[in-house]
C-alpha positions in Angstrom: 19.8 27.6 -4.3 16.6 26.4 -2.7 17.1 23.8 0.0 14.6 21.1 0.7 14.5 18.4 3.3 12.4 15.3 2.6 11.5 12.8 5.4 11.5 9.1 4.8 11.7 5.7 6.4 15.2 4.2 6.3 14.6 1.0 4.3 16.2 0.4 1.0 12.8 0.8 -0.8 11.8 3.9 1.2 15.1 5.6 0.3 14.7 4.5 -3.3 11.3 6.3 -3.3 12.7 9.4 -1.6 15.6 9.5 -4.1 13.2 9.2 -7.0 11.0 12.0 -5.7 14.2 14.1 -5.3 15.2 13.4 -8.9 11.8 14.4 -10.2 11.8 17.6 -8.3 15.3 18.5 -9.4 14.1 18.2 -13.0 11.6 20.9 -12.3 14.1 23.1 -10.1 17.6 22.2 -11.4 19.5 24.1 -8.7 17.4 22.4 -6.0 19.5 21.1 -3.0 17.6 18.1 -1.6 18.4 16.3 1.7 16.7 13.1 2.8 16.2 12.7 6.5 15.7 9.2 7.8 12.9 8.8 10.4 12.3 5.6 12.3 8.8 4.8 12.8 6.9 2.5 15.1 6.4 -0.1 12.4 10.2 -0.1 11.9 10.9 -0.7 15.6 8.4 -3.6 16.2 9.6 -6.4 14.0 8.6 -9.5 15.9 4.7 -8.9 15.8 2.4 -9.1 12.9 1.0 -5.8 11.7 -2.5 -7.0 12.3 -1.8 -7.7 16.0 -0.1 -4.2 16.7 -3.6 -2.7 15.9 -2.4 0.8 15.3 -3.0 3.0 12.3 -0.1 5.1 10.9 2.5 2.6 12.0 4.9 3.6 9.2 3.8 7.4 8.9 3.1 8.9 12.3 6.6 9.9 13.3 7.3 11.3 9.9 4.2 13.3 9.9 5.1 14.8 13.4 8.3 16.0 12.0 6.4 17.6 9.0 4.2 19.3 11.4 6.9 20.7 13.5 8.8 21.9 10.5 11.9 19.6 10.9 11.2 18.6 7.2 9.5 20.0 4.2 7.9 17.0 2.7 7.1 13.5 3.7 7.6 10.6 1.3 5.4 7.5 1.7 4.3 4.4 0.1 0.7 5.4 -0.4 -0.5 2.0 0.9 1.1 3.0 4.4 -0.9 6.1 4.8 -4.0 6.0 7.0 -7.3 7.0 5.2 -7.5 9.9 7.4 -4.4 12.2 7.5 -3.0 14.1 10.5 -4.8 17.5 10.8 -2.9 20.2 8.9 -1.4 17.9 6.3 -2.4 17.0 2.8 -1.3 14.8 0.0 0.2 17.3 -2.5 1.4 14.8 -5.1 1.1 11.2 -6.1 3.7 10.0 -8.6 2.8 7.7 -11.6 1.9 4.3 -10.3 4.0 1.1 -10.9 2.1 -2.1 -11.6 0.2 -2.5 -8.2 -0.2 -6.2 -8.4 1.3 -8.8 -6.1 3.8 -11.5 -7.2 4.9 -14.9 -6.0 8.4 -15.6 -5.4 9.0 -19.4 -5.1 12.2 -21.4 -4.3 11.2 -24.0 -6.8 9.9 -21.4 -9.3 6.3 -22.7 -8.9 3.2 -20.7 -10.3 0.6 -20.0 -8.0 -1.7 -22.9 -9.1 1.2 -25.2 -9.4 2.0 -25.0 -5.7 1.9 -28.5 -4.1 -1.0 -29.2 -1.6 0.1 -28.0 1.7 2.7 -25.7 0.4 4.1 -23.2 2.8 3.9 -19.5 1.9 5.1 -16.6 3.9 3.1 -13.3 4.3 1.9 -11.3 7.2 -0.9 -9.4 5.2 -4.4 -10.3 6.0 -5.5 -9.0 2.7 -3.3 -11.7 1.1 -4.0 -14.4 3.5 -7.8 -14.2 3.3 -7.6 -14.1 -0.7 -5.2 -17.1 -0.8 -7.3 -19.1 1.6 -10.4 -18.4 -0.5 -8.7 -20.0 -3.6 -6.2 -22.4 -2.1 -7.4 -23.4 1.4 -4.8 -26.2 1.3 -1.9 -23.7 1.4 -0.2 -23.2 4.8 0.4 -19.5 5.6 3.1 -18.4 8.1 3.6 -14.9 9.4 6.6 -13.1 7.8 7.6 -9.4 8.5 10.6 -7.4 7.2 11.6 -5.6 4.1 11.6 -7.0 0.6 15.1 -8.4 0.8 14.7 -9.7 4.3 11.5 -11.5 3.4 13.2 -13.2 0.3 16.1 -14.4 2.4 13.7 -15.8 5.2 12.1 -17.8 2.5 15.4 -19.5 1.8 16.5 -19.7 5.4 13.2 -21.3 6.5 12.8 -23.5 3.4 9.4 -22.0 2.6 7.8 -22.8 -0.7 7.4 -19.0 -1.4 6.5 -15.6 -0.4 4.0 -13.1 -1.8 5.3 -9.5 -2.3 4.1 -6.3 -4.0 5.5 -6.2 -7.5 6.4 -2.4 -7.2 8.9 -3.1 -4.4 10.4 -6.2 -6.0 11.0 -4.1 -9.3 12.4 -1.1 -7.7 14.9 -3.1 -5.7 16.1 -5.1 -8.6 14.6 -8.5 -7.6 12.5 -9.1 -10.9 14.5 -12.1 -11.8 13.3 -13.9 -8.7 9.6 -13.7 -9.7 7.9 -17.0 -10.2 4.4 -15.8 -11.0 2.4 -12.5 -11.4 -0.9 -12.7 -9.5 -3.7 -11.1 -11.3 -6.4 -9.2 -9.5 -8.7 -12.2 -9.7 -6.4 -13.9 -7.4 -5.1 -11.2 -5.1 -6.7 -7.6 -5.3 -4.0 -5.2 -4.2 -3.9 -3.0 -1.2 -5.3 0.5 -1.4 -2.6 2.8 -3.0 -0.3 -0.1 -3.7 2.5 0.9 -6.1 2.1 4.6 -5.7 4.3 7.0 -4.0 2.8 10.0 -2.0 4.2 13.3 -1.3 2.8 14.9 1.8 3.1 18.6 2.7 1.8 21.0 5.3 -1.5 22.8 4.3 -0.8 26.4 3.8 2.8 25.9 2.7 2.2 27.5 -0.7 5.7 27.2 -2.2 6.2 23.5 -1.4 2.6 22.5 -2.3 3.2 24.3 -5.7 6.5 22.5 -6.1 5.1 19.0 -5.2 2.1 19.5 -7.5 4.4 20.0 -10.4 5.3 16.2 -10.3 1.8 15.0 -9.6 0.5 12.3 -11.9 -3.2 13.1 -12.3 -4.5 9.6 -13.3 -2.8 8.0 -10.4 -4.0 10.8 -8.2 -7.7 10.2 -9.1 -7.3 6.4 -8.9 -5.7 6.5 -5.5 -8.2 9.2 -4.2 -11.1 6.7 -5.1 -9.5 3.9 -3.4 -8.8 5.9 -0.3 -12.5 7.0 -0.1 -13.4 3.4 -0.4 -11.0 2.5 2.7 -12.3 5.5 4.7 -15.8 4.3 4.7 -14.8 0.7 5.7 -12.4 2.2 8.4 -9.8 -0.3 7.1 -6.2 -0.8 8.2 -3.7 -3.6 8.6 -6.2 -5.5 10.8 -8.8 -5.8 8.1 -8.6 -7.9 4.8 -9.5 -5.2 2.3 -8.4 -5.0 -1.4 -9.0 -2.4 -3.9 -8.0 -1.1 -7.2 -9.1 1.8 -9.3 -8.0 2.5 -13.0 -8.6 5.7 -14.9 -9.5 5.4 -18.6 -10.0 8.9 -20.2 -12.4 10.7 -17.7 -13.7 7.5 -16.3 -12.7 5.7 -13.2 -13.3 1.9 -12.8 -13.0 0.6 -9.2 -12.9 -2.9 -8.0 -13.1 -3.6 -4.2 -13.1 -6.6 -1.8 -13.8 -7.4 1.8 -13.1 -10.9 3.0 -13.3 -12.9 6.2 -10.0 -14.0 7.7 -10.7 -17.7 6.7 -11.4 -16.8 3.3 -14.9 -18.4 3.2 -16.7 -15.1 2.7 -15.7 -12.7 0.1 -17.7 -9.7 -0.8 -16.5 -8.2 -4.1 -17.8 -5.4 -6.4 -17.1 -2.9 -9.1 -18.5 0.4 -10.2 -17.5 3.3 -12.4 -18.0 7.0 -12.7 -16.3 10.2 -13.8 -13.0 11.4 -12.3 -14.7 14.4 -10.8 -16.7 12.3 -8.5 -13.7 10.1 -7.3 -14.6 10.4 -3.7 -18.3 9.5 -4.2 -17.4 6.5 -6.4 -15.1 4.9 -3.7 -17.8 5.6 -1.0 -20.5 4.2 -3.1 -18.6 0.8 -3.7 -17.9 0.6 0.1 -21.6 1.1 1.0 -22.6 -1.5 -1.7 -20.2 -4.1 -0.1 -21.4 -3.3 3.4 -24.9 -4.0 2.3 -23.9 -7.2 0.6 -22.8 -8.5 3.9 -19.2 -7.1 4.4 -20.5 -5.2 7.6 -21.1 -8.4 9.5 -17.6 -9.7 8.6 -15.8 -6.4 9.5 -17.8 -6.4 12.8 -16.7 -9.9 13.7 -13.0 -9.1 12.8 -12.9 -6.0 14.9 -14.7 -7.8 17.9 -12.2 -10.6 17.6 -9.3 -8.1 17.8 -10.5 -6.2 20.9 
């Protein structure tokens, strides 16, 4: 019997994802004995500060990667959107599972649709990506910082009597809160985060057996799409501190990618879209990033980084 130890954060969503990966691997190797080790990350420990103010990449991944590198675990399971665009040396993404709908949703106490929210409505989110895009469309909306897992943020909405919260659909669905969704926010309203809705399996480079095992559950279209998105992010050097949205979709052998960089106040939004063949995924993402930088995104990013120093 082969034993396999997966490393994961301890939230309900993270453990759902780890258990799902374990179930997929067990379908390939029926006598596989999978153990999930819970690892607490810096992002899990600092709950009273907005992610954008912590200013640290790998907030939800670094401690897990450390245990992967030292051999304490065999595979690391991540929400793809949590992974920095540059992985720790010696590690690689061995598999990306089929993506859930990557969009965002509005959960509202009064069941408002986004454009039905009353003037001055109060919405909870700590994501600069969401804040900037909401401000661009609805500058009248008041946005308050909100950290925590999916269930915590929904509960805070009721406790603080907010008009709503914006969350990723994937997490809401996976945890069984679909009945609370008031509105699905299309990409024209809020473009998702890079990798949103996808689960990544990280393995040590050179670990042939586990690389091969992980690759057996890889979903190629999602792999191509997220690879394109991550190359876009890598050029822009984005993280939680920068309002960047991106979504790539694979149709046949073609990748169509849409990306966005916005100012914090939502007054400047640089958006673009290009397409190309899957085999040039990295180049396509890079090209779109350079296109947006030339349009004016470079000055916006410089201002945001200068303000954060």
